[in-house]
C-alpha positions as CSV (number, residue, x, y, z in Angstrom):
1,M,-0.1,0.0,0.1
2,I,2.9,2.5,0.8
3,G,4.3,1.5,-2.3
4,Q,1.2,2.6,-4.2
5,M,0.8,5.9,-2.5
6,S,4.4,6.4,-3.1
7,I,3.5,6.0,-6.8
8,L,0.5,8.2,-6.7
9,L,2.9,10.7,-4.8
10,R,5.4,11.0,-7.5
11,L,2.8,11.2,-10.1
12,K,1.4,14.3,-8.2
13,T,4.7,15.7,-7.6
14,L,5.4,15.4,-11.3
15,K,2.2,17.2,-12.2
16,E,3.1,20.0,-9.4
17,E,6.5,20.7,-11.1
18,Q,4.4,20.7,-14.4
19,A,2.6,23.2,-13.2
20,L,4.9,25.0,-11.8
21,R,7.1,25.1,-15.2
22,A,4.0,26.3,-16.9
23,L,3.6,29.1,-14.0
24,Q,7.1,30.3,-14.6
25,V,6.3,30.5,-18.2
26,K,3.5,32.4,-18.2
27,R,5.3,34.9,-15.6
28,R,8.1,35.7,-18.3
29,Q,5.5,36.1,-20.8
30,V,3.5,38.7,-18.6
31,A,6.9,40.4,-18.1
32,E,7.7,40.4,-21.6
33,G,4.3,41.7,-22.4
34,E,5.0,44.6,-19.9
35,A,8.2,45.5,-21.6
36,V,6.0,45.9,-24.8
37,L,3.9,47.8,-24.1
38,D,6.0,49.7,-22.2
39,E,7.7,50.2,-25.1
40,A,4.7,50.8,-27.5
41,R,3.4,53.6,-24.8
42,Q,6.7,55.3,-25.0
43,A,6.7,55.2,-29.0
44,V,3.2,57.1,-28.7
45,S,4.3,59.3,-26.1
46,A,7.7,60.3,-28.7
47,S,5.3,60.4,-31.7
48,A,2.1,62.5,-30.2
49,A,4.8,65.0,-28.7
50,T,6.3,65.5,-32.0
51,L,3.1,65.1,-34.0
52,G,2.4,69.0,-34.3
53,S,6.1,69.7,-35.2
54,R,5.8,67.1,-38.0
55,E,2.4,68.4,-39.1
56,D,4.0,71.9,-39.2
57,A,7.2,71.0,-41.2
58,I,4.7,69.3,-44.0
59,Y,2.8,72.2,-44.1
60,E,6.1,74.6,-44.0
61,G,6.5,73.7,-47.8
62,I,3.3,75.3,-48.8
63,L,2.3,78.3,-46.2
64,G,3.2,81.3,-47.7
65,R,3.6,80.2,-51.4
66,V,1.3,80.0,-54.5
67,V,1.2,76.3,-55.2
68,D,-1.0,74.3,-57.3
69,L,-3.6,71.7,-56.2
70,G,-1.4,68.7,-56.6
71,A,0.8,70.0,-54.2
72,L,-2.0,70.7,-51.8
73,D,-3.1,66.9,-52.3
74,D,0.3,65.8,-51.6
75,T,0.4,68.0,-48.8
76,R,-2.7,66.7,-47.5
77,G,-1.5,63.1,-48.1
78,A,1.8,63.2,-46.1
79,V,-0.4,64.8,-43.4
80,V,-2.8,61.8,-43.4
81,A,0.1,59.5,-43.9
82,L,1.4,61.1,-40.5
83,E,-1.9,60.4,-38.7
84,K,-2.3,57.1,-39.8
85,G,1.4,56.6,-38.6
86,H,0.4,57.7,-35.3
87,A,-2.8,55.9,-35.0
88,R,-1.3,53.0,-35.9
89,L,1.4,53.1,-32.9
90,T,-1.8,54.0,-30.7
91,D,-3.5,50.8,-32.0
92,S,-0.5,48.8,-31.2
93,A,0.0,50.0,-27.5
94,E,-3.7,49.1,-27.3
95,R,-3.5,45.6,-28.5
96,A,-0.1,45.3,-26.1
97,A,-2.5,46.2,-23.6
98,Y,-4.9,43.6,-24.3
99,T,-2.3,41.1,-24.8
100,L,-0.8,42.0,-21.4
101,H,-4.3,41.9,-19.5
102,R,-4.9,38.6,-21.3
103,L,-1.7,37.0,-20.3
104,T,-2.2,38.2,-16.7
105,G,-5.1,36.7,-16.6
106,E,-3.7,33.6,-18.2
107,C,-0.6,33.5,-15.3
108,E,-3.5,33.8,-12.5
109,A,-5.0,30.6,-13.8
110,A,-1.4,29.1,-14.0
111,A,-0.8,30.2,-10.1
112,E,-4.0,28.4,-9.2
113,G,-3.5,25.6,-11.0
114,H,0.0,25.3,-9.5
115,R,-1.7,26.1,-6.2
116,A,-4.5,23.2,-6.5
117,A,-1.5,20.9,-7.5
118,T,0.4,21.5,-4.9
119,R,-2.3,21.3,-2.4
120,V,-3.3,17.4,-3.9
121,R,0.4,17.1,-3.5
122,D,0.7,17.9,0.0
123,K,-2.5,15.5,0.5
124,Y,-0.9,12.6,-1.0
125,T,2.6,13.6,1.0
126,I,0.2,13.4,4.3
127,L,-1.3,10.1,3.5
128,R,2.1,8.3,2.6
129,D,3.9,9.2,5.6
130,D,0.8,8.3,7.5
131,L,0.8,5.3,6.1
132,A,4.5,4.5,6.8
133,A,4.2,5.5,10.3
134,R,1.3,3.3,11.1
135,A,3.3,0.2,9.3
136,A,6.5,1.2,11.3
137,E,4.3,1.3,14.5
138,E,2.9,-2.2,13.2
139,A,6.4,-3.5,12.7
140,E,7.9,-2.4,15.9
141,A,4.6,-4.0,17.9
142,R,5.0,-7.4,16.2
143,E,8.7,-7.1,16.9
144,E,8.4,-6.5,20.3
145,G,5.8,-9.2,20.6
146,E,8.7,-11.6,18.9
147,V,11.4,-10.5,21.5
148,E,8.7,-10.7,24.3
149,E,8.0,-14.4,22.9
150,L,11.4,-15.2,22.9
151,F,12.6,-13.8,26.0
152,G,9.6,-13.9,28.1
153,R,9.3,-17.6,28.4
154,R,11.3,-18.9,31.0
155,R,13.7,-21.9,30.0
156,P,12.5,-25.0,32.2
157,G,15.2,-25.8,34.4
158,P,16.8,-29.3,35.1
159,G,13.6,-31.3,36.4
160,E,11.2,-29.1,35.8
161,R,8.3,-30.0,33.2
162,P,8.2,-27.9,29.9
């Protein structure tokens, strides 16, 4: 019985170790997600800080001059491209935030899975230890009984009946 419990305990230990590895992977992914989100937010901040001056630089080429309609369209196209680039950075930051939120949830689920696996492993450890303690007590009681049986009986002396 103890052997079977030891095998079950080993299985539960392996499952707990597997859950721990999964938790560690999720924690690394969360850390990477935080780094990506931080970079994306910095890129958005840098873009937002210079967006006005970049637009002004584009318009600088046509301000105060007589230009044809094509130059106006080109200028407007450059400004729209600039705004789309900033919007892409903003979208990227939002995707990074969503990904981090999802990874955080997965990490919490992995942590709960690890806690559950640890509780199960601990339960089997206690059961196996209890069985081993009982078996040791029974073996000790048997041994004491054998010793008493061997030495507890008096040997008949000469002339006494056995």
